[in-house]
Steps between C-alpha positions, in 0.01 A plus 500: 500500500198736507402633841150610600420680824146505639389734777155515656283799591615852417266753661607868512345576839604675820865580557602351164268713287721813464797287390291333232392843375858630500627190323746436784570133436805509728279569804226264387716198418834569672732200457234307305528748215801328344314168491199660331709684242732211414229238445410432140131539589346652814133456591291641788133538595343849496249489786265775381444746214661827395219756492447853370206557734321283758214284372474232771278201441261355757685219680605370837853553627750779425504691173841584351591758238837656416623815327619419147850632567551215750591296192840672506614307807396176334663585167827608659492187712560296185159329497409384149156344552215584737236244586154660523301189596417575862212602727571876487569575134135601434463707821430810289302328229569472127646853478759417766609178330501657154717786628731257680574306184564825309740624771692173492519500121640854494762396755604202287372247753299203373186384681330163532184365660246776431333672208191646337310170518547134587668418171757776546557421869574135423782576256836343571798735492801349323848651533816372332775474761841407361344266248242352739138595439357562847121491525330684788140440608337679794171412668305629801228350712149638452460811712411852381753526219407235245450575130177409326426406141461868412652678798842596637668304775741227605540149365305264729647182642330257263669164458306406187601821323858458622525159334347635181745791491802278556391255232425780256836672549733213587696549178563866584690460831777285643468569873179597683468709817155521664419766759203419726345775710295300745471317826429643844716773646760376748428133426704294254393278342145374537434148369312648203778744405757220518284280278457785249872579488594137445242472224645806327838328493343178373344699215823666389617768743872499583463737797189595699523794741222583748512871588195604707554363854740777629718249680773246440381168361687180438634393162459172319668326209217315330527291184794708379333835576550758775212603728521792745206525740556862607789745468378798703463851361786668313424857612172567680456727800137427583387651830263209572790253524792711627495335842541151350867405483424233240352763265844661461677176403544403139725352236572526132480186290792469259471238228804387303384338176733288286482474124377145564206665685591357837506754782619561853338734750676737739328694781626850587355606839438856619307717744277776366356818656623393843508778607717676241358542149590252228626142502840387628680167481548309821846480650694174506362377833143599414534326164608177669196518729275570201623198305461276805138619539429453131642148509271420792198651325581319178521165676173572679300574183585155367299352787132494398391457861693811606352708218149383586546564873631851437196567285257364760663714768470809279134426431424450869661835583287680241181294530264762642624770265428284198157397630406861576613595151289237324197590711535868412559633851583869532788621718297492821366151438848375404630630831213340691564174318874492571452195722225347288211536742288705257530227237401232747207708630352616170593229250415139564681198365267467201554864400877458514475181294322706236778758503755219473328360192485841330869563562643153435300375202665612177173575322373708793837679516463589133145627548593708806801652322289584196222661707737696726704622204182618326389687816836678503455639148 
């Protein structure tokens, strides 16, 4: 029975960085190392590029870049495949991504979800695992990392192209794993993400794993497929989130695939970078608490009203930040608008209706994206 282990974000930052560079997998993965090594196929997400020299792109949010020798900790950790479809893989432009893929290739680690152009980034990776042909597709939401027709980047989350790829290659794989880097951080799932994940299963995915939210999400068995709505980071010591307990929680997804192509899913929980470097399995009592929480979360995500209410609460908490962002406020104006009074004072109802139409109408969305992308060139 082939076994596949999937971990989320690997990010050689902070206290973990020297151990990645030294190739000290024992410190990085502790008692998870045996699981990673013994699996027939081990997959993780590389949350940023390996770079020879800094060449940061213009973007919002943090910019990541790692020394190439950090690959040693990943290689010695038994990881076979790195997903590159995420919001940081193009942080140092085409040179950073090109170098990353070369570093991985030299280390004998396959990559998926990024490439020299859209065609290359969309390619499915197929690995034979004990007689089962496992297909792997990776997609990221549209941020600053997406490939273009002629330019380097990540595979965008595009449902039409996903269906085309699956139909084109359905004779080449037996079992399909889809990695989705998307959704809001610390919220799982939104109604849209749940709808997308279910559609991916309907169109042929056997397992869909959402990896961006940095927190534990529920799981769902849907039409014979597995859906995971967030598995936390695998190893990521990001200063911005160190104070969040939930940021340090995570789990490996272990899939057991039969020759009849049925599968079962096992969750292996751990704590990472909290405060010691690396990831460690939970003890027996902690594991019982984890599974009880996951059962509760998994029941909750089956309730459409619960999912919608969680989303509405999240939106209400971030309302003024989003409005300031769409109106182009600088840091001072964002601070002044924290309670929304600047919006109410300076923008009437008609003006906000115009903004709503530009953002919500698909044709206007397309025009805005095209114009803003061209301005960024």
